[in-house]
MOPAC internal coordinates of N, CA, C and O (Angstrom, degrees):
PM7 1SCF
backbone

  N    0.0000 0     0.00 0     0.00 0    0    0    0
  C    1.4604 1     0.00 0     0.00 0    1    0    0
  C    1.5251 1   110.08 1     0.00 0    2    1    0
  O    1.2310 1   120.18 1   141.40 1    3    2    1
  N    1.3124 1   117.25 1   -38.60 1    3    2    1
  C    1.4621 1   120.74 1  -179.74 1    5    3    2
  C    1.5190 1   110.43 1   -62.77 1    6    5    3
  O    1.2310 1   119.85 1   137.61 1    7    6    5
  N    1.3534 1   117.89 1   -42.39 1    7    6    5
  C    1.4671 1   120.61 1   178.02 1    9    7    6
  C    1.5196 1   111.67 1   -61.87 1   10    9    7
  O    1.2310 1   120.44 1   138.66 1   11   10    9
  N    1.3183 1   116.77 1   -41.34 1   11   10    9
  C    1.4612 1   121.05 1   178.84 1   13   11   10
  C    1.5261 1   110.52 1   -62.51 1   14   13   11
  O    1.2310 1   120.48 1   136.77 1   15   14   13
  N    1.3161 1   116.70 1   -43.23 1   15   14   13
  C    1.4728 1   120.57 1   178.23 1   17   15   14
  C    1.5189 1   111.05 1   -63.45 1   18   17   15
  O    1.2310 1   120.51 1   135.73 1   19   18   17
  N    1.3156 1   116.63 1   -44.27 1   19   18   17
  C    1.4668 1   120.60 1   179.63 1   21   19   18
  C    1.5288 1   111.64 1   -62.84 1   22   21   19
  O    1.2310 1   120.53 1   134.86 1   23   22   21
  N    1.3282 1   116.59 1   -45.14 1   23   22   21
  C    1.4661 1   120.02 1   179.09 1   25   23   22
  C    1.5283 1   111.44 1   -65.63 1   26   25   23
  O    1.2310 1   120.62 1   140.01 1   27   26   25
  N    1.3211 1   116.42 1   -39.99 1   27   26   25
  C    1.4650 1   119.80 1   178.65 1   29   27   26
  C    1.5195 1   110.97 1   -63.29 1   30   29   27
  O    1.2310 1   120.71 1   136.29 1   31   30   29
  N    1.3122 1   116.25 1   -43.71 1   31   30   29
  C    1.4636 1   120.83 1   179.08 1   33   31   30
  C    1.5228 1   111.04 1   -63.62 1   34   33   31
  O    1.2310 1   120.96 1   140.17 1   35   34   33
  N    1.3291 1   115.77 1   -39.83 1   35   34   33
  C    1.4580 1   121.06 1  -178.80 1   37   35   34
  C    1.5373 1   111.93 1   -64.70 1   38   37   35
  O    1.2310 1   120.38 1   146.93 1   39   38   37
  N    1.3392 1   116.89 1   -33.07 1   39   38   37
  C    1.4687 1   120.71 1  -173.44 1   41   39   38
  C    1.5276 1   113.58 1  -112.87 1   42   41   39
  O    1.2310 1   120.16 1  -165.09 1   43   42   41
  N    1.3150 1   117.31 1    14.91 1   43   42   41
  C    1.4638 1   120.52 1  -176.02 1   45   43   42
  C    1.5285 1   112.56 1   -61.13 1   46   45   43
  O    1.2310 1   119.82 1   142.40 1   47   46   45
  N    1.3296 1   117.95 1   -37.60 1   47   46   45
  C    1.4697 1   120.09 1   179.82 1   49   47   46
  C    1.5249 1   111.13 1   -65.21 1   50   49   47
  O    1.2310 1   120.41 1   139.37 1   51   50   49
  N    1.3359 1   116.82 1   -40.63 1   51   50   49
  C    1.4651 1   120.29 1   178.20 1   53   51   50
  C    1.5195 1   111.10 1   -64.67 1   54   53   51
  O    1.2310 1   120.73 1   139.48 1   55   54   53
  N    1.3303 1   116.20 1   -40.52 1   55   54   53
  C    1.4629 1   120.30 1   178.80 1   57   55   54
  C    1.5279 1   111.42 1   -65.22 1   58   57   55
  O    1.2310 1   120.37 1   139.14 1   59   58   57
  N    1.3212 1   116.90 1   -40.86 1   59   58   57
  C    1.4617 1   120.35 1   178.44 1   61   59   58
  C    1.5215 1   110.87 1   -65.48 1   62   61   59
  O    1.2310 1   120.32 1   138.47 1   63   62   61
  N    1.3373 1   116.99 1   -41.53 1   63   62   61
  C    1.4547 1   121.13 1   178.86 1   65   63   62
  C    1.5294 1   110.47 1   -63.66 1   66   65   63
  O    1.2310 1   120.65 1   134.76 1   67   66   65
  N    1.3192 1   116.37 1   -45.24 1   67   66   65
  C    1.4604 1   121.15 1   178.97 1   69   67   66
  C    1.5223 1   110.97 1   -61.04 1   70   69   67
  O    1.2310 1   120.14 1   137.18 1   71   70   69
  N    1.3030 1   117.35 1   -42.82 1   71   70   69
  C    1.4560 1   121.76 1   178.63 1   73   71   70
  C    1.5249 1   111.05 1   -64.60 1   74   73   71
  O    1.2310 1   120.17 1   138.59 1   75   74   73
  N    1.3159 1   117.27 1   -41.41 1   75   74   73
  C    1.4644 1   121.19 1   179.56 1   77   75   74
  C    1.5274 1   110.97 1   -64.61 1   78   77   75
  O    1.2310 1   120.21 1   138.60 1   79   78   77
  N    1.3231 1   117.20 1   -41.40 1   79   78   77
  C    1.4676 1   121.12 1   178.24 1   81   79   78
  C    1.5199 1   110.17 1   -63.47 1   82   81   79
  O    1.2310 1   120.44 1   134.97 1   83   82   81
  N    1.3383 1   116.77 1   -45.03 1   83   82   81
  C    1.4598 1   121.52 1   179.50 1   85   83   82
  C    1.5283 1   111.00 1   -60.89 1   86   85   83
  O    1.2310 1   120.54 1   135.89 1   87   86   85
  N    1.3081 1   116.56 1   -44.11 1   87   86   85
  C    1.4653 1   121.44 1   179.57 1   89   87   86
  C    1.5231 1   110.87 1   -63.29 1   90   89   87
  O    1.2310 1   120.30 1   135.43 1   91   90   89
  N    1.3099 1   117.04 1   -44.57 1   91   90   89
  C    1.4668 1   121.47 1   179.73 1   93   91   90
  C    1.5338 1   111.24 1   -64.69 1   94   93   91
  O    1.2310 1   120.78 1   138.79 1   95   94   93
  N    1.3227 1   116.11 1   -41.21 1   95   94   93
  C    1.4599 1   121.20 1   179.08 1   97   95   94
  C    1.5265 1   111.04 1   -61.77 1   98   97   95
  O    1.2310 1   120.41 1   134.04 1   99   98   97
  N    1.3298 1   116.83 1   -45.96 1   99   98   97
  C    1.4577 1   120.24 1   179.01 1  101   99   98
  C    1.5383 1   111.74 1   -66.04 1  102  101   99
  O    1.2310 1   120.04 1   142.53 1  103  102  101
  N    1.3136 1   117.54 1   -37.47 1  103  102  101
  C    1.4690 1   120.67 1   179.58 1  105  103  102
  C    1.5274 1   110.72 1   -66.44 1  106  105  103
  O    1.2310 1   120.28 1   135.73 1  107  106  105
  N    1.3302 1   117.07 1   -44.27 1  107  106  105
  C    1.4661 1   119.91 1   179.42 1  109  107  106
  C    1.5262 1   110.86 1   -64.91 1  110  109  107
  O    1.2310 1   120.42 1   138.67 1  111  110  109
  N    1.3255 1   116.81 1   -41.33 1  111  110  109
  C    1.4649 1   119.73 1   177.65 1  113  111  110
  C    1.5184 1   111.46 1   -64.03 1  114  113  111
  O    1.2310 1   120.06 1   142.17 1  115  114  113
  N    1.3140 1   117.48 1   -37.83 1  115  114  113
  C    1.4645 1   121.30 1   178.42 1  117  115  114
  C    1.5246 1   110.35 1   -63.37 1  118  117  115
  O    1.2310 1   120.53 1   136.36 1  119  118  117
  N    1.3284 1   116.59 1   -43.64 1  119  118  117
  C    1.4591 1   120.84 1   179.88 1  121  119  118
  C    1.5256 1   111.75 1   -63.68 1  122  121  119
  O    1.2310 1   120.27 1   146.54 1  123  122  121
  N    1.3234 1   117.10 1   -33.46 1  123  122  121
  C    1.4685 1   121.50 1  -178.01 1  125  123  122
  C    1.5289 1   112.35 1   -96.03 1  126  125  123
  O    1.2310 1   120.73 1  -168.91 1  127  126  125
  N    1.3444 1   116.21 1    11.09 1  127  126  125
  C    1.4602 1   122.51 1   176.85 1  129  127  126
  C    1.5316 1   112.51 1    54.91 1  130  129  127
  O    1.2310 1   121.00 1  -129.24 1  131  130  129
  N    1.3150 1   115.69 1    50.76 1  131  130  129
  C    1.4580 1   121.73 1   177.03 1  133  131  130
  C    1.5245 1   108.26 1  -142.16 1  134  133  131
  O    1.2310 1   120.62 1   -12.13 1  135  134  133
  N    1.3112 1   116.42 1   167.87 1  135  134  133
  C    1.4545 1   118.93 1   178.93 1  137  135  134
  C    1.5229 1   110.27 1  -145.87 1  138  137  135
  O    1.2310 1   121.17 1   -16.84 1  139  138  137
  N    1.3014 1   115.37 1   163.16 1  139  138  137
  C    1.4555 1   122.76 1  -178.69 1  141  139  138
  C    1.5211 1   108.43 1   -79.13 1  142  141  139
  O    1.2310 1   120.29 1   -39.38 1  143  142  141
  N    1.3173 1   117.05 1   140.62 1  143  142  141
  C    1.4524 1   122.10 1  -178.17 1  145  143  142
  C    1.5338 1   112.03 1   -53.89 1  146  145  143
  O    1.2310 1   120.08 1   143.47 1  147  146  145
  N    1.3215 1   117.44 1   -36.53 1  147  146  145
  C    1.4725 1   120.09 1  -179.34 1  149  147  146
  C    1.5318 1   111.96 1   -67.12 1  150  149  147
  O    1.2310 1   119.70 1   166.05 1  151  150  149
  N    1.3305 1   118.18 1   -13.95 1  151  150  149
  C    1.4653 1   121.48 1   177.10 1  153  151  150
  C    1.5305 1   112.52 1   -86.84 1  154  153  151
  O    1.2310 1   120.18 1   178.69 1  155  154  153
  N    1.3242 1   117.27 1    -1.31 1  155  154  153
  C    1.4599 1   121.73 1  -177.54 1  157  155  154
  C    1.5196 1   112.08 1   -60.18 1  158  157  155
  O    1.2310 1   120.19 1   138.33 1  159  158  157
  N    1.3327 1   117.24 1   -41.67 1  159  158  157
  C    1.4641 1   120.01 1  -179.90 1  161  159  158
  C    1.5219 1   111.89 1   -59.47 1  162  161  159
  O    1.2310 1   120.53 1   136.34 1  163  162  161
  N    1.3247 1   116.59 1   -43.66 1  163  162  161
  C    1.4637 1   120.24 1  -179.91 1  165  163  162
  C    1.5275 1   110.59 1   -66.15 1  166  165  163
  O    1.2310 1   119.89 1   140.18 1  167  166  165
  N    1.3234 1   117.82 1   -39.82 1  167  166  165
  C    1.4637 1   121.38 1   178.80 1  169  167  166
  C    1.5285 1   110.47 1   -64.68 1  170  169  167
  O    1.2310 1   120.35 1   133.63 1  171  170  169
  N    1.3218 1   116.93 1   -46.37 1  171  170  169
  C    1.4537 1   121.07 1   178.95 1  173  171  170
  C    1.5299 1   110.80 1   -62.40 1  174  173  171
  O    1.2310 1   120.56 1   138.35 1  175  174  173
  N    1.3195 1   116.54 1   -41.65 1  175  174  173
  C    1.4591 1   121.06 1   179.16 1  177  175  174
  C    1.5343 1   110.86 1   -62.44 1  178  177  175
  O    1.2310 1   120.72 1   142.55 1  179  178  177
  N    1.3196 1   116.22 1   -37.45 1  179  178  177
  C    1.4672 1   120.77 1   177.38 1  181  179  178
  C    1.5294 1   110.24 1   -59.52 1  182  181  179
  O    1.2310 1   120.40 1   134.77 1  183  182  181
  N    1.3316 1   116.83 1   -45.23 1  183  182  181
  C    1.4603 1   120.43 1  -179.95 1  185  183  182
  C    1.5248 1   111.71 1   -67.98 1  186  185  183
  O    1.2310 1   120.60 1   139.67 1  187  186  185
  N    1.3131 1   116.47 1   -40.33 1  187  186  185
  C    1.4663 1   121.19 1  -176.59 1  189  187  186
  C    1.5198 1   111.47 1   -67.54 1  190  189  187
  O    1.2310 1   119.93 1   137.89 1  191  190  189
  N    1.3139 1   117.74 1   -42.11 1  191  190  189
  C    1.4611 1   120.29 1  -174.88 1  193  191  190
  C    1.5216 1   113.09 1   -83.03 1  194  193  191
  O    1.2310 1   119.43 1   166.05 1  195  194  193
  N    1.3222 1   118.69 1   -13.95 1  195  194  193
  C    1.4543 1   120.68 1  -177.46 1  197  195  194
  C    1.5227 1   113.59 1  -101.75 1  198  197  195
  O    1.2310 1   120.31 1  -165.52 1  199  198  197
  N    1.3364 1   117.02 1    14.48 1  199  198  197
  C    1.4585 1   120.68 1   177.94 1  201  199  198
  C    1.5219 1   108.85 1  -133.59 1  202  201  199
  O    1.2310 1   120.46 1   -33.29 1  203  202  201
  N    1.3398 1   116.72 1   146.71 1  203  202  201
  C    1.4637 1   120.05 1   176.32 1  205  203  202
  C    1.5194 1   111.41 1   -64.85 1  206  205  203
  O    1.2310 1   120.87 1   131.13 1  207  206  205
  N    1.2872 1   115.94 1   -48.87 1  207  206  205
  C    1.4612 1   121.81 1   178.85 1  209  207  206
  C    1.5216 1   107.42 1  -124.21 1  210  209  207
  O    1.2310 1   120.07 1   -82.56 1  211  210  209
  N    1.3100 1   117.48 1    97.44 1  211  210  209
  C    1.4633 1   120.69 1  -172.46 1  213  211  210
  C    1.5229 1   113.35 1   -54.93 1  214  213  211
  O    1.2310 1   121.18 1   -64.76 1  215  214  213
  N    1.3084 1   115.35 1   115.24 1  215  214  213
  C    1.4626 1   122.78 1  -178.13 1  217  215  214
  C    1.5235 1   111.29 1   -55.75 1  218  217  215
  O    1.2310 1   120.58 1   138.27 1  219  218  217
  N    1.3207 1   116.50 1   -41.73 1  219  218  217
  C    1.4650 1   120.82 1  -177.40 1  221  219  218
  C    1.5230 1   109.86 1   -59.22 1  222  221  219
  O    1.2310 1   120.45 1   134.53 1  223  222  221
  N    1.3222 1   116.74 1   -45.47 1  223  222  221
  C    1.4495 1   119.77 1  -176.40 1  225  223  222
  C    1.5231 1   112.63 1   -78.41 1  226  225  223
  O    1.2310 1   120.15 1   155.21 1  227  226  225
  N    1.3143 1   117.32 1   -24.79 1  227  226  225
  C    1.4629 1   119.17 1   173.42 1  229  227  226
  C    1.5188 1   109.17 1   -62.59 1  230  229  227
  O    1.2310 1   120.58 1   137.02 1  231  230  229
  N    1.3223 1   116.49 1   -42.98 1  231  230  229
  C    1.4601 1   120.55 1   179.80 1  233  231  230
  C    1.5253 1   110.91 1   -68.82 1  234  233  231
  O    1.2310 1   120.20 1   133.67 1  235  234  233
  N    1.3196 1   117.23 1   -46.33 1  235  234  233
  C    1.4633 1   120.27 1  -179.78 1  237  235  234
  C    1.5206 1   111.80 1   -67.96 1  238  237  235
  O    1.2310 1   120.71 1   139.46 1  239  238  237
  N    1.3272 1   116.25 1   -40.54 1  239  238  237
  C    1.4563 1   120.75 1  -177.52 1  241  239  238
  C    1.5068 1   113.62 1   -61.98 1  242  241  239
  O    1.2310 1   120.28 1   155.60 1  243  242  241
  N    1.3038 1   117.07 1   -24.40 1  243  242  241
  C    1.4630 1   119.49 1   179.97 1  245  243  242
  C    1.5238 1   111.78 1   -81.62 1  246  245  243
  O    1.2310 1   119.88 1   167.34 1  247  246  245
  N    1.3187 1   117.83 1   -12.66 1  247  246  245
  C    1.4655 1   120.36 1  -179.95 1  249  247  246
  C    1.5249 1   113.62 1  -116.69 1  250  249  247
  O    1.2310 1   119.73 1   162.96 1  251  250  249
  N    1.3253 1   118.12 1   -17.04 1  251  250  249
  C    1.4608 1   121.59 1  -178.89 1  253  251  250
  C    1.5221 1   108.87 1  -109.72 1  254  253  251
  O    1.2310 1   121.20 1   -58.81 1  255  254  253
  N    1.3348 1   115.31 1   121.19 1  255  254  253
  C    1.4638 1   119.33 1  -178.94 1  257  255  254
  C    1.5273 1   111.97 1  -105.44 1  258  257  255
  O    1.2310 1   120.53 1   137.85 1  259  258  257
  N    1.3149 1   116.59 1   -42.15 1  259  258  257
  C    1.4615 1   121.74 1  -176.56 1  261  259  258
  C    1.5247 1   109.27 1  -115.04 1  262  261  259
  O    1.2310 1   120.82 1   -42.09 1  263  262  261
  N    1.3208 1   116.04 1   137.91 1  263  262  261
  C    1.4644 1   120.66 1   178.80 1  265  263  262
  C    1.5130 1   108.61 1  -124.92 1  266  265  263
  O    1.2310 1   120.85 1   -45.70 1  267  266  265
  N    1.3289 1   115.98 1   134.30 1  267  266  265
  C    1.4551 1   121.70 1   175.56 1  269  267  266
  C    1.5227 1   107.33 1  -121.46 1  270  269  267
  O    1.2310 1   120.65 1   -59.04 1  271  270  269
  N    1.3310 1   116.37 1   120.96 1  271  270  269
  C    1.4594 1   120.87 1   179.76 1  273  271  270
  C    1.5191 1   108.11 1  -119.11 1  274  273  271
  O    1.2310 1   120.66 1   -62.40 1  275  274  273
  N    1.3164 1   116.33 1   117.60 1  275  274  273
  C    1.4666 1   122.16 1   179.72 1  277  275  274
  C    1.5234 1   109.00 1  -101.82 1  278  277  275
  O    1.2310 1   120.92 1   -21.72 1  279  278  277
  N    1.3130 1   115.85 1   158.28 1  279  278  277
  C    1.4689 1   122.73 1  -179.10 1  281  279  278
  C    1.5263 1   110.64 1    55.53 1  282  281  279
  O    1.2310 1   120.84 1  -140.01 1  283  282  281
  N    1.3222 1   115.99 1    39.99 1  283  282  281
  C    1.4559 1   121.62 1  -174.46 1  285  283  282
  C    1.5284 1   112.94 1   -63.18 1  286  285  283
  O    1.2310 1   120.07 1   157.98 1  287  286  285
  N    1.3132 1   117.46 1   -22.02 1  287  286  285
  C    1.4683 1   120.09 1   179.38 1  289  287  286
  C    1.5279 1   111.14 1   -63.34 1  290  289  287
  O    1.2310 1   120.00 1   163.00 1  291  290  289
  N    1.3186 1   117.61 1   -17.00 1  291  290  289
  C    1.4612 1   121.58 1   179.70 1  293  291  290
  C    1.5255 1   112.46 1  -101.91 1  294  293  291
  O    1.2310 1   120.36 1  -160.60 1  295  294  293
  N    1.3139 1   116.92 1    19.40 1  295  294  293
  C    1.4581 1   122.64 1   177.80 1  297  295  294
  C    1.5263 1   109.64 1   -85.73 1  298  297  295
  O    1.2310 1   120.74 1   -42.32 1  299  298  297
  N    1.3132 1   116.19 1   137.68 1  299  298  297
  C    1.4683 1   120.12 1   177.10 1  301  299  298
  C    1.5277 1   109.46 1   -87.86 1  302  301  299
  O    1.2310 1   120.71 1   -16.62 1  303  302  301
  N    1.3206 1   116.26 1   163.38 1  303  302  301
  C    1.4626 1   120.55 1   177.20 1  305  303  302
  C    1.5253 1   110.50 1   -59.21 1  306  305  303
  O    1.2310 1   120.70 1   140.62 1  307  306  305
  N    1.3231 1   116.27 1   -39.38 1  307  306  305
  C    1.4616 1   120.79 1   179.81 1  309  307  306
  C    1.5262 1   110.78 1   -63.35 1  310  309  307
  O    1.2310 1   120.23 1   135.04 1  311  310  309
  N    1.3321 1   117.17 1   -44.96 1  311  310  309
  C    1.4652 1   120.42 1   178.47 1  313  311  310
  C    1.5272 1   111.17 1   -62.18 1  314  313  311
  O    1.2310 1   120.66 1   137.10 1  315  314  313
  N    1.3343 1   116.35 1   -42.90 1  315  314  313
  C    1.4638 1   119.12 1  -179.54 1  317  315  314
  C    1.5165 1   111.07 1   -66.33 1  318  317  315
  O    1.2310 1   120.00 1   139.14 1  319  318  317
  N    1.3254 1   117.61 1   -40.86 1  319  318  317
  C    1.4643 1   120.02 1   177.34 1  321  319  318
  C    1.5249 1   110.88 1   -60.21 1  322  321  319
  O    1.2310 1   120.59 1   145.71 1  323  322  321
  N    1.3297 1   116.47 1   -34.29 1  323  322  321
  C    1.4580 1   120.39 1   179.12 1  325  323  322
  C    1.5306 1   112.47 1   -71.34 1  326  325  323
  O    1.2310 1   119.94 1   140.16 1  327  326  325
  N    1.3201 1   117.71 1   -39.84 1  327  326  325
  C    1.4596 1   120.67 1  -171.44 1  329  327  326
  C    1.5212 1   115.31 1   -98.36 1  330  329  327
  O    1.2310 1   120.01 1   165.47 1  331  330  329
  N    1.3226 1   117.59 1   -14.53 1  331  330  329
  C    1.4594 1   117.45 1  -177.38 1  333  331  330
  C    1.5266 1   111.61 1   -65.62 1  334  333  331
  O    1.2310 1   119.48 1   154.89 1  335  334  333
  N    1.3379 1   118.60 1   -25.11 1  335  334  333
  C    1.4651 1   121.34 1   175.98 1  337  335  334
  C    1.5300 1   110.59 1   -59.13 1  338  337  335
  O    1.2310 1   120.81 1   137.58 1  339  338  337
  N    1.3339 1   116.05 1   -42.42 1  339  338  337
  C    1.4666 1   119.49 1  -179.79 1  341  339  338
  C    1.5230 1   111.04 1   -67.54 1  342  341  339
  O    1.2310 1   120.32 1   137.81 1  343  342  341
  N    1.3263 1   117.00 1   -42.19 1  343  342  341
  C    1.4640 1   121.22 1   179.26 1  345  343  342
  C    1.5266 1   109.91 1   -62.62 1  346  345  343
  O    1.2310 1   120.53 1   130.81 1  347  346  345
  N    1.3310 1   116.59 1   -49.19 1  347  346  345
  C    1.4682 1   120.67 1  -178.65 1  349  347  346
  C    1.5260 1   111.63 1   -64.21 1  350  349  347
  O    1.2310 1   120.23 1   142.56 1  351  350  349
  N    1.3142 1   117.16 1   -37.44 1  351  350  349
  C    1.4676 1   120.34 1   178.22 1  353  351  350
  C    1.5231 1   110.53 1   -62.94 1  354  353  351
  O    1.2310 1   120.37 1   134.15 1  355  354  353
  N    1.3211 1   116.90 1   -45.85 1  355  354  353
  C    1.4682 1   120.18 1   178.32 1  357  355  354
  C    1.5136 1   112.15 1   -62.75 1  358  357  355
  O    1.2310 1   120.44 1   135.73 1  359  358  357
  N    1.3255 1   116.76 1   -44.27 1  359  358  357
  C    1.4705 1   120.64 1   179.54 1  361  359  358
  C    1.5279 1   111.42 1   -62.83 1  362  361  359
  O    1.2310 1   120.59 1   141.56 1  363  362  361
  N    1.3348 1   116.48 1   -38.44 1  363  362  361
  C    1.4701 1   119.74 1  -179.33 1  365  363  362
  C    1.5279 1   112.01 1   -66.92 1  366  365  363
  O    1.2310 1   120.52 1   159.57 1  367  366  365
  N    1.3357 1   116.61 1   -20.43 1  367  366  365
  C    1.4640 1   120.60 1   179.23 1  369  367  366
  C    1.5282 1   112.37 1   -99.49 1  370  369  367
  O    1.2310 1   120.78 1  -172.22 1  371  370  369
  N    1.3385 1   116.10 1     7.78 1  371  370  369
  C    1.4624 1   120.20 1   177.06 1  373  371  370
  C    1.5165 1   114.90 1    89.51 1  374  373  371
  O    1.2310 1   119.76 1  -174.41 1  375  374  373
  N    1.3115 1   118.06 1     5.59 1  375  374  373
  C    1.4577 1   120.89 1   177.50 1  377  375  374
  C    1.5233 1   109.84 1   -88.31 1  378  377  375
  O    1.2310 1   120.78 1   -18.89 1  379  378  377
  N    1.3050 1   116.11 1   161.11 1  379  378  377
  C    1.4650 1   119.50 1  -179.57 1  381  379  378
  C    1.5220 1   110.26 1  -108.16 1  382  381  379
  O    1.2310 1   121.58 1   -22.63 1  383  382  381
  N    1.3141 1   114.58 1   157.37 1  383  382  381
  C    1.4617 1   121.93 1   174.30 1  385  383  382
  C    1.5176 1   107.59 1  -133.74 1  386  385  383
  O    1.2310 1   120.66 1   -20.21 1  387  386  385
  N    1.3117 1   116.34 1   159.79 1  387  386  385
  C    1.4597 1   121.09 1  -178.96 1  389  387  386
  C    1.5157 1   108.92 1  -129.53 1  390  389  387
  O    1.2310 1   121.09 1   -56.38 1  391  390  389
  N    1.3115 1   115.52 1   123.62 1  391  390  389
  C    1.4592 1   121.52 1   176.57 1  393  391  390
  C    1.5166 1   107.16 1  -116.93 1  394  393  391
  O    1.2310 1   120.55 1   -56.37 1  395  394  393
  N    1.3414 1   116.55 1   123.63 1  395  394  393
  C    1.4614 1   122.22 1  -175.78 1  397  395  394
  C    1.5174 1   109.10 1  -120.51 1  398  397  395
  O    1.2310 1   120.45 1   -45.33 1  399  398  397
  N    1.3081 1   116.75 1   134.67 1  399  398  397
  C    1.4549 1   120.21 1   177.29 1  401  399  398
  C    1.5160 1   111.17 1  -177.25 1  402  401  399
  O    1.2310 1   121.05 1   -13.77 1  403  402  401
  N    1.3007 1   115.60 1   166.23 1  403  402  401
  C    1.4564 1   122.71 1   178.17 1  405  403  402
  C    1.5225 1   107.18 1  -137.89 1  406  405  403
  O    1.2310 1   120.46 1   -67.43 1  407  406  405
  N    1.3317 1   116.72 1   112.57 1  407  406  405
  C    1.4667 1   120.34 1  -175.06 1  409  407  406
  C    1.5255 1   111.91 1   -59.15 1  410  409  407
  O    1.2310 1   119.95 1   155.37 1  411  410  409
  N    1.3235 1   117.70 1   -24.63 1  411  410  409
  C    1.4696 1   120.61 1   179.93 1  413  411  410
  C    1.5308 1   112.34 1   -75.85 1  414  413  411
  O    1.2310 1   120.55 1   170.86 1  415  414  413
  N    1.3334 1   116.55 1    -9.14 1  415  414  413
  C    1.4658 1   120.16 1  -179.60 1  417  415  414
  C    1.5221 1   113.21 1  -107.33 1  418  417  415
  O    1.2310 1   119.92 1  -166.51 1  419  418  417
  N    1.2981 1   117.77 1    13.49 1  419  418  417
  C    1.4633 1   121.38 1  -179.98 1  421  419  418
  C    1.5281 1   109.84 1   -66.59 1  422  421  419
  O    1.2310 1   120.60 1   -59.70 1  423  422  421
  N    1.3340 1   116.47 1   120.30 1  423  422  421
  C    1.4660 1   119.99 1  -175.74 1  425  423  422
  C    1.5276 1   113.41 1  -125.86 1  426  425  423
  O    1.2310 1   119.71 1   178.85 1  427  426  425
  N    1.3256 1   118.16 1    -1.15 1  427  426  425
  C    1.4614 1   119.96 1  -174.37 1  429  427  426
  C    1.5181 1   113.41 1  -112.44 1  430  429  427
  O    1.2310 1   119.97 1  -140.91 1  431  430  429
  N    1.3153 1   117.66 1    39.09 1  431  430  429
  C    1.4712 1   119.60 1   178.88 1  433  431  430
  C    1.5244 1   110.67 1   -62.41 1  434  433  431
  O    1.2310 1   120.20 1   149.37 1  435  434  433
  N    1.3110 1   117.23 1   -30.63 1  435  434  433
  C    1.4672 1   120.97 1   178.89 1  437  435  434
  C    1.5243 1   111.18 1   -66.92 1  438  437  435
  O    1.2310 1   120.72 1   163.70 1  439  438  437
  N    1.3535 1   116.22 1   -16.30 1  439  438  437
  C    1.4642 1   121.80 1   176.64 1  441  439  438
  C    1.5287 1   110.58 1  -104.73 1  442  441  439
  O    1.2310 1   121.09 1  -159.93 1  443  442  441
  N    1.3250 1   115.52 1    20.07 1  443  442  441
  C    1.4659 1   123.92 1   176.37 1  445  443  442
  C    1.5242 1   114.01 1    71.88 1  446  445  443
  O    1.2310 1   119.88 1  -159.61 1  447  446  445
  N    1.3377 1   117.84 1    20.39 1  447  446  445
  C    1.4635 1   117.75 1   174.66 1  449  447  446
  C    1.5211 1   108.85 1   -67.16 1  450  449  447
  O    1.2310 1   121.20 1   -27.10 1  451  450  449
  N    1.3132 1   115.30 1   152.90 1  451  450  449
  C    1.4660 1   120.63 1  -177.18 1  453  451  450
  C    1.5260 1   109.15 1  -137.68 1  454  453  451
  O    1.2310 1   120.34 1   -80.84 1  455  454  453
  N    1.3149 1   116.96 1    99.16 1  455  454  453
  C    1.4599 1   121.42 1  -178.24 1  457  455  454
  C    1.5280 1   111.43 1   -63.50 1  458  457  455
  O    1.2310 1   120.32 1   160.10 1  459  458  457
  N    1.3121 1   117.00 1   -19.90 1  459  458  457
  C    1.4639 1   121.34 1  -179.11 1  461  459  458
  C    1.5360 1   111.39 1   -63.07 1  462  461  459
  O    1.2310 1   120.16 1   152.44 1  463  462  461
  N    1.3293 1   117.30 1   -27.56 1  463  462  461
  C    1.4686 1   120.88 1   178.15 1  465  463  462
  C    1.5250 1   109.38 1   -60.46 1  466  465  463
  O    1.2310 1   120.53 1   132.69 1  467  466  465
  N    1.3276 1   116.59 1   -47.31 1  467  466  465
  C    1.4555 1   121.37 1   178.34 1  469  467  466
  C    1.5229 1   110.34 1   -63.68 1  470  469  467
  O    1.2310 1   120.59 1   137.30 1  471  470  469
  N    1.2919 1   116.47 1   -42.70 1  471  470  469
  C    1.4606 1   121.52 1   179.84 1  473  471  470
  C    1.5312 1   110.27 1   -60.79 1  474  473  471
  O    1.2310 1   119.94 1   140.29 1  475  474  473
  N    1.3239 1   117.73 1   -39.71 1  475  474  473
  C    1.4624 1   122.30 1  -178.87 1  477  475  474
  C    1.5290 1   112.74 1   -73.12 1  478  477  475
  O    1.2310 1   119.76 1   154.58 1  479  478  477
  N    1.3366 1   118.07 1   -25.42 1  479  478  477
  C    1.4621 1   121.09 1  -179.23 1  481  479  478
  C    1.5191 1   112.14 1   -65.67 1  482  481  479
  O    1.2310 1   120.36 1   153.45 1  483  482  481
  N    1.3164 1   116.91 1   -26.55 1  483  482  481
  C    1.4587 1   120.94 1  -178.64 1  485  483  482
  C    1.5249 1   111.02 1   -55.98 1  486  485  483
  O    1.2310 1   120.43 1   141.30 1  487  486  485
  N    1.3278 1   116.79 1   -38.70 1  487  486  485
  C    1.4604 1   120.94 1  -179.24 1  489  487  486
  C    1.5289 1   112.54 1   -74.71 1  490  489  487
  O    1.2310 1   120.37 1   159.55 1  491  490  489
  N    1.3161 1   116.90 1   -20.45 1  491  490  489
  C    1.4634 1   120.88 1  -174.75 1  493  491  490
  C    1.5122 1   110.63 1   -97.17 1  494  493  491
  O    1.2310 1   120.10 1   180.00 1  495  494  493

């Protein structure tokens, strides 16, 4: 705990600057009615979870039968929640999907990836 406090104190100005830049960037984008590409997952998740039958996936599901996801160990819970509808829809219609990944190669935890999702799919 002492090391964490010391490191936090040492880098507090950088963290405040980074936070201020992020806040300003989001505010300017909001004013200009645009968003950062990395915010796409959150926007899509908002639409998916706030509708009984997600319109976006109804449209996509009628044209996409097979899904291949590579490097799945670096998928976040939010990304999986967004895309599992397409996978399940294809499987329910008799189509196949392919998910490829290696939990030992997960490198994007700082981007909220969760290798446990891949590990849990084995049972399903």
